[in-house]
N, C-alpha and C positions, 0 to 999 in steps of 0.2 A: 438288579443289575446296577450298575453305577448310578445310582439314583440321581438323576439330574435335577432340574430346577425345583419341582415341587417337593421332592424328597428333601432336598437341602433346606428348603424353606420350613418344612414341618420339623425337621430335626433341630434346627436352630430354635424354633419356638417351643418345642415339646417340654424342655425343662421348666419353663415358666408356667406352662399349662398344668403340669403334674403337681407343681407346688400349690396350686389353687384348688384343684379338684381331682377326683378320681379319673384316670384316663378312660376315655370312651373310644369308639371307633374313629379313626383318623381318616382324613381325605386320602384317596389313593395317590400313590406316587407314580411317576412315569414307568417305573418298573412294575407297578401294580395296575397297569392298564390305563394309560392316559388317552389313547385314541379310541374312538367310539367302537370300532369293530372288536378290538382286543378287550376293551372294557366289558362288552357284552358276552364274549366267549369266556372270559376269566382265565382261560388256559391257552397259551399261545406259543410257547417256546419250541414246540416240535412241529409247528405248521410250516410246510414248505411253500404252500400257495398263500402266502401272507401279503400284507401291504407294507406301507412305509413304517409301520410299527416295528418291523424287524430291526431297524436301526437301534432301537432301545433294548429289545428282548434277546434277539439272536441274530447278529449281523450276517452270519453264514447264510441265512435264508434269502438274503438279497440276491445271491447268485443262482438260486435254485429254479427261478422262473424268469423268462425274458419279458421285460416290461419297462416302460418309461412312465413314471407317475409323479404327479404333484398333488400334495394334499394340504388342506388348511383345516385344522382341528381346534375345537374349543371345549373346555370342561368347566363346570361349576360344581363346587361342593357346598351343600346347603345344610344348615343346622337350624331347624324350624323355619322361620321366615327370613333368616339372615344368610347371606353368602359369605362363608368363611374362607374360601379359597377359590382361585380361578387360574386357569392356564390357557394360553393361546399359543399354538404351535404351527409352524409351516415347514414342509419337508419336500425334498425332491430325491427320486431314486432313478438311476439309469443302469440297467443291466443288459442293454441291447447293443451299445456301441462297441463293446469288446467282451472278452471273457472275464475281465476284471469289472465287477459291479461296484458302483459307488452310490453313496447316499449322503445327504446333508440335511440337517434339521436345526432350527432355532426355536426355542420355547421361552416364553415370558410368563413368570408366575407372580401373582399378587395374593398375599394371605393376610386377612385382617382379624381372624378369629382367635389368634393365639398370643398376640402381644398387642398392647394398647396402640402402638404406633405402626403395627403391621410389619411386613417383610416383603421384599420384592427383589427381582433380578432375573437373570437369564441363564440359559444353558445352551451351548453350541455343540453339536455333534457332527463328526465326520466319520463315515463308515466305508470300509472296503471289504470286498469278498470275492472269492474265486473258487472254481471247482478243482477237486483233486480226483481226476477220473470222471466217470459219468454219474456216480451216485453220492460222492462225498463232497462236502463244501465246507470251507473255513472262512471266517471273517473276523474283523476287529472294528471297534468303535472307539474313537478318541473323543473325550468330553471335556469341555472347559466350562467351569461354573463361575459366575460373577454375581454374588448375592449379598444383600445388605440388610441389616436389622439394627435397631437402636443400640444393641449391646454386642454386636458381632458382625464380622464381614468375612466372606469366604471367596478367595480366588484360588482355584485348584484345577489341575489337569489330571485326568485318570483314563484308564484303558479297560475295555471289556473284550474278551475273546469268545468266539462261538464256533460250534461245530454242528453240522446237520448231515444226517444220513437218510437218503431216499431208499428205504429198504425195498419197497416195491411200488407199483403204481398207486396202491391204496394205503401204504403205511410209511410214515416218516418219523424219525427220532431226532431230537435236538438237545443241546446242552450249552451252557455258557457260564463263564466265570466273570464276575463283576468287581470293579474297583481293585484291580490287581496292583496298583501303585499305592504305597502308604503315604497319604497326604496329611497325616496327623489330624484328620477330622473324622474320627470313626463314627460320629453321629450323622455326619453329612454323606460320607462315602464309605459305608461299611463293606467289608469283604463279604462276598456272597456267591452262591452257586445255584443255578436253576437248570432243571431238566424237564423235558416234556415229550409227549407222543401225540400223533394225530392219525386218525383213520378215516378214509373216505376219498372218493374221486373228486377232482377239482370242480367238476361241473354239477355235482349233485348234493353232497352233504359232507360234513366233517364232524367227528367226535374227538374231543381233545382232553388231555389231562396233564397237569403240571405239578411239580414239587419244587419249592424254593427254600433255601436255607441261608440265613444271614448271621454274620458274626459282628454285632454292634457293641456299643458300650454297655447295653443292658444284658449281654450274653446272647447265646444262640437263639434264633427265632425260626420256626418252621411254618410254612404256608402250603396248604393243599388246595387245589382247585380243579374244576372240571367244567366242560361246556360242550355246546353243539350248535350247529347251524345247518339249515336246509335251504337250498337254492331253488327258486321257483321260476320256471319258464325263461331262464337266462336273463331275467330282469330284476328280480327281487330276492331277498334273503331274510330269513327269520332266525334269530339267535337267542341263546340263553346260557347262563352260567351260574356257578356257585363257588364261593371262596370260604375256606375255613382257616382262620388266623388266630390260633390259641395264644400267640404272643401278645396280641392286642385284645384278647378276650372278645372276639367278634366273628360273626359270620355274615356273608352278604349273598344276596341273589341279584341277578341282573337279567334284563331282557332288552332286545333291540331289533332293529330292522335296517335293511339296506336296499337301495335302489340304484340301478345303473342302466343307462341307455346310450349306446354309441360312444362308450368310453367316459361319459359324464355320470358321476354318481354322488349319492349322499348316504350317510349313515347316522342313525339316532340310537341312543342308549339311555336307559334308566337303571340305576343301581341303588339298592336299598339294604340297610343293615337289618338283620333279624332282631325283632324285639325292641328296636329303637326307632320309632316311626319318624323322628325328626332328622335322622342322619341319612342323607341320600346324595346321589351324584347324577348330574345330567351332562351328557356329552353329545356333540354333533360334529360332523365333518363333511367337507366337500372335497371331491377328488376328480382328477382327470387322469385316466389310465389309457395307455396306448400299448397293448401287447404286441410283441414282435415288430416294433416300429423299425 
């Protein structure tokens, strides 16, 4: 998607990294699952019963369920004993006040592993979504990036558009186009398209699958992913996922769990690169959800 803060940070830093060493698995961007639940599932774009993650992946999903939610999420990317990147994000979504659902998120990124002086900055996202009939939903996210590095600075605005179709009670399909405005920063805001499907009832389980294609300065890049989650006793959830990213010569597995009582919940996720034991991601989130408020 419009890859906001961490994507931009990594894109700015990547050329220096490639000049020094063969590229390895990179930290995930917000498009590649920055929130704990979506990081665990790995595939998220077709999920109607999502969380505030939909602001980034498919804004149309914000209108698919009635809820008021606030979330605070954090992520660390680790290379051996070093923390090479971190993201802290807060978001609010309201789809109960009217048919027009809205979301707001701010994310701060700090990356030390790819340039000697590091890179830092923020991404601000504002999303709107509304239903077209009873089963179709459309949405848009506007993103503002403000990022700084020793050799570059990015101030850019971009737009993502999303669609979601609730095919039946058990099946939903979604798709989104990312970075639809040419900002002249193809490494930071590459044009991209993502599509996904989800199967399962909201209260019991989900099986998900995604495809993502990106057109950046290095040429087209395809990413395939799949995941699943099981809900236990209306209190807990167990999740897992897999990502195949041939453009970055990497595969990832992920596992996580979530807990929720009376609208208060927490999510935890661990993500690991195949065959590269030092590359891993840790994510955690706290959320307050008020369905049908």
